[in-house]
C-alpha positions in Angstrom: 0.2 108.7 173.1 0.3 105.8 170.7 -2.1 107.7 168.4 0.2 110.8 168.4 3.2 108.5 167.6 1.4 106.9 164.7 0.2 110.3 163.4 3.7 111.7 163.6 5.0 108.7 161.6 2.3 109.2 159.0 3.2 112.9 158.6 6.9 112.1 158.4 6.2 109.5 155.7 4.2 112.1 153.7 7.0 114.7 154.0 9.6 112.1 152.9 7.5 111.0 149.9 6.9 114.6 148.8 10.7 115.3 148.9 11.3 112.0 147.1 8.9 112.8 144.3 10.6 116.2 143.8 14.2 114.8 144.0 16.3 114.7 140.8 18.2 111.6 139.9 21.5 113.0 141.1 19.9 113.7 144.5 18.9 110.0 144.8 22.5 109.0 143.9 23.9 111.3 146.6 21.4 109.9 149.1 22.4 106.3 148.2 26.1 107.3 148.6 25.4 108.7 152.1 23.6 105.6 153.1 26.4 103.4 151.9 29.0 105.6 153.7 26.9 105.3 156.9 26.7 101.5 156.7 30.5 101.2 156.1 31.9 103.8 158.5 29.6 103.7 161.6 28.8 101.0 164.1 25.0 101.4 163.8 25.5 101.2 160.0 27.5 98.0 160.3 24.7 96.6 162.5 22.1 97.5 159.8 24.3 95.9 157.2 24.6 92.7 159.2 20.8 92.4 159.7 20.0 93.3 156.1 22.4 90.7 154.8 20.7 88.0 156.8 17.2 89.1 155.6 18.3 89.4 151.9 20.0 86.0 152.0 16.7 84.4 153.0 14.7 85.9 150.1 15.2 82.7 148.0 13.4 80.9 150.8 10.5 83.3 150.5 10.1 83.4 146.7 6.3 83.3 146.7 5.8 86.2 149.1 8.7 88.2 147.6 7.2 87.8 144.1 4.0 89.4 145.4 5.9 92.7 146.0 8.0 92.5 142.8 5.1 91.6 140.4 2.8 94.2 142.0 5.2 97.0 141.8 6.3 95.9 138.2 2.6 96.2 137.2 2.3 99.7 138.7 5.4 100.9 137.0 4.7 99.3 133.7 1.2 100.8 133.4 2.3 104.2 134.7 5.2 104.5 132.3 3.1 103.3 129.4 0.4 105.9 130.1 2.9 108.7 130.6 4.7 107.7 127.4 1.5 108.7 125.6 1.8 112.2 127.0 5.5 112.3 126.2 5.0 111.1 122.7 2.2 113.5 122.0 4.1 116.5 123.3 7.3 115.5 121.4 5.4 115.1 118.1 3.9 118.6 118.6 7.2 120.2 119.6 9.0 118.6 116.6 6.7 120.6 114.3 8.3 123.9 115.5 11.7 125.5 115.6 13.3 128.7 116.9 14.2 130.1 113.5 10.6 130.0 112.2 7.6 132.0 113.3 3.8 131.7 112.9 1.5 134.7 112.6 -2.2 134.5 113.6 -5.1 136.9 114.1 -4.5 138.6 117.5 -7.1 136.8 119.6 -6.7 133.4 118.0 -5.5 130.4 120.0 -5.0 128.2 117.0 -4.9 128.3 113.2 -8.5 127.2 112.8 -9.9 130.2 114.6 -7.5 132.6 112.8 -8.0 134.5 109.6 -5.7 136.8 107.7 -6.7 138.9 104.7 -4.7 139.4 101.6 -3.8 142.9 102.9 -2.6 141.5 106.2 -0.3 139.0 104.4 1.3 141.9 102.3 2.0 143.8 105.5 3.5 140.7 107.2 5.8 140.0 104.3 7.3 143.5 104.7 8.2 143.1 108.4 11.8 143.1 109.4 13.7 139.9 110.4 12.3 137.6 107.6 14.9 135.6 105.7 15.0 136.0 101.9 15.3 133.3 99.2 17.8 133.4 96.3 15.5 135.8 94.4 15.4 138.2 97.3 11.8 137.4 98.2 10.7 136.9 101.8 10.3 133.3 102.8 6.6 133.3 103.9 4.1 130.4 103.5 0.5 131.8 103.8 -1.6 128.7 104.6 -5.2 127.7 104.9 -6.4 124.9 107.3 -9.7 123.0 106.7 -11.2 119.7 107.8 -12.1 116.7 105.7 -13.9 113.5 106.7 -12.1 110.3 105.5 -12.7 106.6 106.2 -10.7 105.4 109.1 -8.2 102.6 108.3 -9.2 99.2 109.6 -12.8 100.2 110.5 -15.3 97.4 109.6 -18.2 99.8 109.8 -16.6 102.4 107.5 -16.3 105.0 110.3 -15.0 108.4 109.3 -12.5 110.5 111.1 -11.5 114.1 110.7 -8.3 114.8 108.7 -6.6 118.2 108.5 -6.0 119.6 105.1 -3.4 122.3 104.8 -3.3 124.6 101.8 0.3 125.7 101.4 2.5 127.9 99.2 5.8 127.2 97.5 7.6 128.3 100.6 6.1 125.6 102.8 9.1 123.3 102.3 11.5 126.2 103.0 10.0 126.9 106.4 9.8 123.2 107.2 13.1 121.8 105.9 12.5 118.4 107.7 9.5 117.7 105.4 10.5 115.6 102.4 8.7 113.6 99.7 9.3 109.9 100.3 7.0 108.5 97.6 5.6 110.0 94.3 6.1 113.7 93.7 4.8 117.0 95.0 1.6 118.6 93.7 1.5 121.0 90.8 0.3 124.5 91.7 -3.2 125.2 90.3 -4.2 121.5 90.1 -6.4 119.5 92.5 -3.5 117.3 93.7 -2.5 116.3 97.2 0.5 115.1 99.0 -0.3 113.2 102.3 1.7 112.6 105.4 2.9 109.1 106.5 0.8 109.5 109.7 -2.4 110.2 107.6 -1.7 107.2 105.5 -1.6 105.0 108.6 -4.9 106.5 109.9 -7.1 106.7 106.8 -8.1 104.5 103.9 -7.5 105.4 100.3 -4.5 107.7 100.6 -2.0 105.7 98.5 -0.3 107.4 95.6 -2.7 107.5 92.6 -5.9 107.4 94.7 -8.7 109.8 94.2 -10.9 111.3 97.0 -13.4 114.0 97.4 -12.6 117.2 99.2 -15.0 120.1 99.0 -17.3 118.1 96.7 -14.5 118.0 94.2 -12.2 115.1 93.1 -8.6 115.3 94.2 -5.7 113.0 93.3 -3.0 111.8 95.7 0.3 112.3 93.9 2.8 111.9 96.8 3.6 110.9 100.4 5.8 113.0 102.6 7.5 112.5 106.0 8.5 115.1 108.5 8.7 113.3 111.8 6.3 115.6 113.6 2.6 116.6 113.8 2.5 117.6 110.1 2.7 113.9 109.1 -1.0 113.6 110.0 -2.0 116.2 107.4 -2.9 116.4 103.7 -1.2 119.2 101.8 -2.3 120.9 98.6 -2.0 124.3 96.8 -3.5 127.0 99.0 -5.2 128.8 96.1 -7.0 125.6 95.0 -8.0 124.7 98.6 -9.5 128.2 99.0 -11.4 127.9 95.8 -12.7 124.4 96.7 -13.9 125.6 100.2 -14.9 129.1 99.1 -12.4 130.8 101.4 -11.7 133.8 99.1 -8.1 135.2 99.0 -7.5 135.1 102.8 -5.5 132.5 104.8 -5.6 131.2 108.4 -1.9 131.7 109.2 1.4 132.7 107.8 4.6 130.8 108.7 7.8 132.7 108.1 11.5 131.8 108.0 13.5 134.1 110.3 17.0 135.4 109.5 18.1 134.1 112.9 16.3 133.0 116.1 16.9 136.3 117.8 15.0 138.1 114.9 11.7 137.0 116.5 11.7 140.0 118.8 12.1 142.6 116.1 9.7 140.8 113.8 7.0 140.5 116.5 7.5 144.0 117.7 7.1 145.4 114.2 3.8 143.5 113.7 2.4 144.7 117.0 3.4 148.3 116.2 1.7 148.3 112.8 -1.7 150.0 113.2 -3.0 148.2 110.1 -2.5 144.8 111.7 -4.1 143.0 114.6 -1.9 139.9 114.7 0.5 138.2 117.0 3.6 136.2 116.2 5.5 133.6 118.1 8.1 131.0 117.2 6.7 127.8 115.8 8.4 125.9 118.7 6.5 127.9 121.3 3.2 127.7 119.3 3.2 124.0 118.8 4.5 123.2 122.3 1.5 125.2 123.6 -0.9 123.3 121.3 0.2 120.0 122.9 0.1 121.2 126.5 -3.6 120.6 127.3 -3.8 117.1 125.8 -0.4 116.1 127.4 -1.7 117.4 130.8 -4.9 115.3 130.5 -2.9 112.2 129.6 -0.5 112.7 132.5 -3.4 113.1 134.9 -4.9 109.9 133.7 -1.6 108.1 134.0 -0.9 109.3 137.5 -4.5 108.6 138.6 -4.4 105.0 137.4 -0.9 104.6 138.7 -1.9 105.9 142.2 -4.9 103.5 142.4 -2.7 100.5 141.5 0.0 101.8 143.9 -2.4 101.6 146.8 -2.9 97.9 146.1 0.8 97.3 145.7 1.5 99.1 149.1 -1.0 96.8 150.8 0.6 93.8 149.2 4.0 94.9 150.4 2.7 95.6 153.9 1.2 92.2 154.2 4.3 90.5 152.9 6.7 92.4 155.1 4.6 92.1 158.2 4.6 88.3 157.7 8.4 88.4 157.0 9.0 90.4 160.2 6.7 88.1 162.2 8.6 85.0 161.0 11.9 86.6 162.1 10.6 88.0 165.4 12.8 85.7 167.6 15.9 86.6 165.5 15.2 90.4 165.7 14.5 90.2 169.4 17.7 88.3 170.0 19.7 90.9 168.1 18.2 93.7 170.1 18.8 91.8 173.4 22.6 91.6 172.6 22.9 95.3 171.9 21.5 96.0 168.4 19.7 99.3 168.4 16.3 100.0 166.8 17.5 102.1 163.9 19.7 99.4 162.3 16.7 97.0 162.4 14.4 99.6 160.8 17.0 100.3 158.0 17.6 96.6 157.5 13.9 95.7 157.0 13.4 98.7 154.7 16.5 97.8 152.6 15.0 94.4 152.0 11.7 95.9 150.8 13.6 98.6 148.8 15.6 95.9 147.0 12.4 94.1 146.0 10.8 97.4 144.9 13.8 98.3 142.8 13.7 95.0 141.1 10.0 95.4 140.4 10.5 98.9 139.1 13.3 97.8 136.7 11.2 94.9 135.4 8.1 97.2 134.9 10.2 99.9 133.2 11.9 97.4 130.9 8.6 95.8 129.9 7.1 99.3 129.2 10.1 100.2 127.1 10.1 96.9 125.1 6.3 97.0 124.4 5.4 100.6 124.1 8.4 102.7 123.0 7.7 103.8 119.5 4.2 102.3 119.6 1.9 104.1 117.1 -1.2 105.8 118.4 -3.6 108.6 117.3 -5.9 111.0 119.0 -7.9 114.1 118.4 -5.4 117.0 118.2 -6.2 119.6 120.8 -6.9 122.9 119.2 -6.9 121.4 115.7 -9.5 120.0 113.3 -7.9 116.6 112.6 -6.6 113.4 114.2 -2.9 113.5 115.2 -0.7 110.4 114.7 2.2 110.0 117.2 4.5 107.4 118.7 4.7 106.7 122.4 8.0 107.7 123.8 9.5 105.9 126.8 12.2 108.4 127.7 14.9 108.0 130.4 13.1 110.6 132.4 9.9 108.5 132.5 11.9 105.4 133.4 13.4 107.3 136.4 9.9 108.5 137.3 8.7 104.9 137.3 11.7 103.8 139.5 10.9 106.6 142.0 7.3 105.4 142.2 8.6 101.8 142.8 10.9 102.9 145.6 8.2 105.1 147.2 5.9 102.1 147.3 8.7 100.0 148.8 9.4 102.7 151.3 5.8 102.8 152.5 5.4 99.1 152.4 8.5 98.5 154.5 8.4 101.4 157.0 5.5 100.3 159.2 6.6 96.7 159.6 10.2 97.9 160.2 9.1 100.3 162.9 7.0 97.6 164.6 9.9 95.2 164.5 12.2 97.8 166.1 9.7 99.1 168.7 8.2 95.8 169.9 9.5 94.9 173.4 12.0 92.1 173.4 10.0 89.9 175.8 6.9 90.4 173.7 8.7 89.5 170.5 10.2 86.4 172.0 6.8 85.3 173.3 5.1 86.0 169.9 7.8 84.0 168.2 
């Protein structure tokens, strides 16, 4: 019978935790409001409030044991939020590279630009598709681009290690399809010359990319003439004239992709349908927002899995710490709890009161852990191999309000589990036994 009771309690705990994980912030606020109303309006709620106030008032006398819960949960939340901030920052950097009013065209079966190839004839057909915006000369705004890899010395490496950088050959329309890109130092390259402009992210990652520097690409010397900023994944790239890049890497007249400016976001449907209906083409088109969001999905998923796994392992330790602390706290108050039950206090108020005490400590730990993660890691610069690309991607960790809420939910879940079993034991222990143990 006792086994079945414990099993039922475990199953109930699992169901509550699943519901809690899926609950949005407004659901938690509503739940807290209902709890407050119960404690104010009902007799059993008033009993829980009375017991909880006594327990909370004695926290200062148990600073050492209380700190175990707070510090343990703060560590879990801090590490969890920091790791998830990597996934958030990576995804955000990728998404920022796209928009709804631009589209990218690739070879039909290609998952990324590197594996795609478009012939000169393909590009002519693409430029004639409906839905493309025109410039002041009445020309379609299309940037046919080549993507290649270059090995460059990693900044700060004492052993002169090299990393893969992405070099993008662009056309004059590249800045028109990416209006957020702007030159912040030096000038843009001159068409037909072996000149480069480099992103701010690439400058942070690799040595020798300052304005005026010379480096070898495709066994030919190139000069860095400018640095650009875009606030997205493009900042990790090196840009040059597409024709010169093709000549240096012997790519002929073809390109890897074509990025177009749409007349309006809704034009993507007509544009894509026209390309698919053209028997001379075997290409696919999507908005750049959809394309770059998909490029970051896999890496972001891996980072989230790592973060949740590490957080779960640490959470187990925090739960045991909370259990030990709360069992000790309940044991020290066994006489008090038994007396309250003897004079008419029911078991539910005792359970709620003990769990409120643990929840308060868990909330404090979650707030501290989230604050530390935000102060230390929000905006922190990092880099990784870009999934589906040929170069390293520079990005900033992003501690968003959503991640902070997720950390708070984890903290409260740990507090719930850590306080539930001691609370149930305190409420279910026979009064005579509790008085004898005390």
